[in-house]
BALOBA-1460 file (C-alpha; in Angstrom, 3 decimals):
// residues 79
<rec num="1" residu="m" x="24.421" y="17.472" z="-26.730"/>
<rec num="2" residu="a" x="25.739" y="13.927" z="-26.279"/>
<rec num="3" residu="l" x="24.338" y="11.810" z="-23.542"/>
<rec num="4" residu="r" x="25.824" y="8.744" z="-21.886"/>
<rec num="5" residu="i" x="24.204" y="6.380" z="-19.420"/>
<rec num="6" residu="s" x="26.204" y="5.032" z="-16.516"/>
<rec num="7" residu="y" x="24.822" y="1.957" z="-14.715"/>
<rec num="8" residu="c" x="25.634" y="-1.298" z="-13.047"/>
<rec num="9" residu="y" x="24.314" y="-4.552" z="-14.375"/>
<rec num="10" residu="k" x="24.639" y="-7.525" z="-12.016"/>
<rec num="11" residu="g" x="27.411" y="-5.737" z="-10.168"/>
<rec num="12" residu="q" x="29.406" y="-4.829" z="-13.229"/>
<rec num="13" residu="p" x="29.771" y="-1.021" z="-14.007"/>
<rec num="14" residu="r" x="28.840" y="-0.129" z="-17.565"/>
<rec num="15" residu="e" x="28.526" y="2.982" z="-19.693"/>
<rec num="16" residu="i" x="26.735" y="3.498" z="-23.007"/>
<rec num="17" residu="n" x="25.793" y="6.219" z="-25.464"/>
<rec num="18" residu="y" x="22.181" y="7.305" z="-25.576"/>
<rec num="19" residu="a" x="20.105" y="8.793" z="-28.378"/>
<rec num="20" residu="n" x="16.444" y="9.811" z="-28.004"/>
<rec num="21" residu="d" x="15.712" y="8.763" z="-31.637"/>
<rec num="22" residu="k" x="16.415" y="5.067" z="-30.942"/>
<rec num="23" residu="f" x="14.700" y="4.513" z="-27.567"/>
<rec num="24" residu="h" x="11.731" y="5.854" z="-25.636"/>
<rec num="25" residu="d" x="13.763" y="6.277" z="-22.434"/>
<rec num="26" residu="i" x="17.075" y="5.407" z="-20.814"/>
<rec num="27" residu="y" x="15.606" y="2.310" z="-19.294"/>
<rec num="28" residu="e" x="14.727" y="0.810" z="-22.663"/>
<rec num="29" residu="a" x="18.237" y="1.714" z="-23.857"/>
<rec num="30" residu="i" x="20.045" y="-0.162" z="-21.064"/>
<rec num="31" residu="a" x="17.764" y="-3.156" z="-21.293"/>
<rec num="32" residu="a" x="18.402" y="-3.364" z="-25.084"/>
<rec num="33" residu="e" x="22.182" y="-3.118" z="-24.439"/>
<rec num="34" residu="e" x="22.000" y="-6.044" z="-22.050"/>
<rec num="35" residu="g" x="19.504" y="-8.117" z="-24.023"/>
<rec num="36" residu="v" x="16.694" y="-7.926" z="-21.442"/>
<rec num="37" residu="d" x="13.216" y="-8.553" z="-22.957"/>
<rec num="38" residu="l" x="10.910" y="-5.805" z="-21.839"/>
<rec num="39" residu="r" x="7.605" y="-6.911" z="-23.565"/>
<rec num="40" residu="a" x="5.876" y="-8.160" z="-20.362"/>
<rec num="41" residu="y" x="7.309" y="-5.279" z="-18.354"/>
<rec num="42" residu="l" x="6.023" y="-2.639" z="-20.881"/>
<rec num="43" residu="a" x="2.576" y="-4.201" z="-20.973"/>
<rec num="44" residu="m" x="2.329" y="-4.177" z="-17.152"/>
<rec num="45" residu="e" x="3.620" y="-0.567" z="-17.024"/>
<rec num="46" residu="r" x="0.894" y="0.566" z="-19.456"/>
<rec num="47" residu="q" x="-1.797" y="-1.245" z="-17.514"/>
<rec num="48" residu="l" x="-0.552" y="0.242" z="-14.206"/>
<rec num="49" residu="a" x="-0.387" y="3.756" z="-15.709"/>
<rec num="50" residu="s" x="-4.016" y="3.487" z="-16.852"/>
<rec num="51" residu="l" x="-5.391" y="2.100" z="-13.601"/>
<rec num="52" residu="s" x="-3.327" y="3.673" z="-10.832"/>
<rec num="53" residu="k" x="-4.378" y="6.786" z="-9.003"/>
<rec num="54" residu="k" x="-1.084" y="7.065" z="-7.101"/>
<rec num="55" residu="v" x="1.219" y="9.600" z="-8.738"/>
<rec num="56" residu="g" x="4.472" y="7.651" z="-8.250"/>
<rec num="57" residu="a" x="3.110" y="4.144" z="-8.950"/>
<rec num="58" residu="v" x="4.700" y="3.769" z="-12.378"/>
<rec num="59" residu="k" x="8.031" y="5.077" z="-11.190"/>
<rec num="60" residu="d" x="7.993" y="2.775" z="-8.151"/>
<rec num="61" residu="f" x="7.115" y="-0.203" z="-10.390"/>
<rec num="62" residu="r" x="9.892" y="0.650" z="-12.865"/>
<rec num="63" residu="d" x="12.516" y="1.057" z="-10.166"/>
<rec num="64" residu="n" x="11.566" y="-2.278" z="-8.503"/>
<rec num="65" residu="q" x="11.471" y="-4.175" z="-11.837"/>
<rec num="66" residu="f" x="14.828" y="-2.848" z="-13.014"/>
<rec num="67" residu="r" x="16.325" y="-3.740" z="-9.675"/>
<rec num="68" residu="e" x="14.968" y="-7.272" z="-10.166"/>
<rec num="69" residu="f" x="16.507" y="-7.401" z="-13.737"/>
<rec num="70" residu="g" x="19.884" y="-6.692" z="-12.102"/>
<rec num="71" residu="f" x="20.349" y="-2.946" z="-12.774"/>
<rec num="72" residu="s" x="21.451" y="-0.391" z="-10.242"/>
<rec num="73" residu="d" x="23.037" y="3.093" z="-10.036"/>
<rec num="74" residu="i" x="21.420" y="4.363" z="-13.274"/>
<rec num="75" residu="k" x="22.618" y="7.886" z="-14.096"/>
<rec num="76" residu="v" x="22.547" y="10.152" z="-17.169"/>
<rec num="77" residu="i" x="25.843" y="11.850" z="-17.978"/>
<rec num="78" residu="k" x="25.624" y="15.041" z="-20.071"/>
<rec num="79" residu="e" x="28.771" y="15.824" z="-22.086"/>
């Protein structure tokens, strides 16, 4: 099954193909497509996951960070 990701980057709508064998998740795929460096983000995400007791802490962190990077309306399209 082919997957596509639809998103807006800095107000511009975009759409890309997605394959699980190249990226860990859709967020890494869209960041790579736009040239966003995720090294500091991924280190903080790992640290937060290991220390946080709140169930949604990592998801909240991810959503806020990607909003700051300029991403919005991220959706997976199954074809």
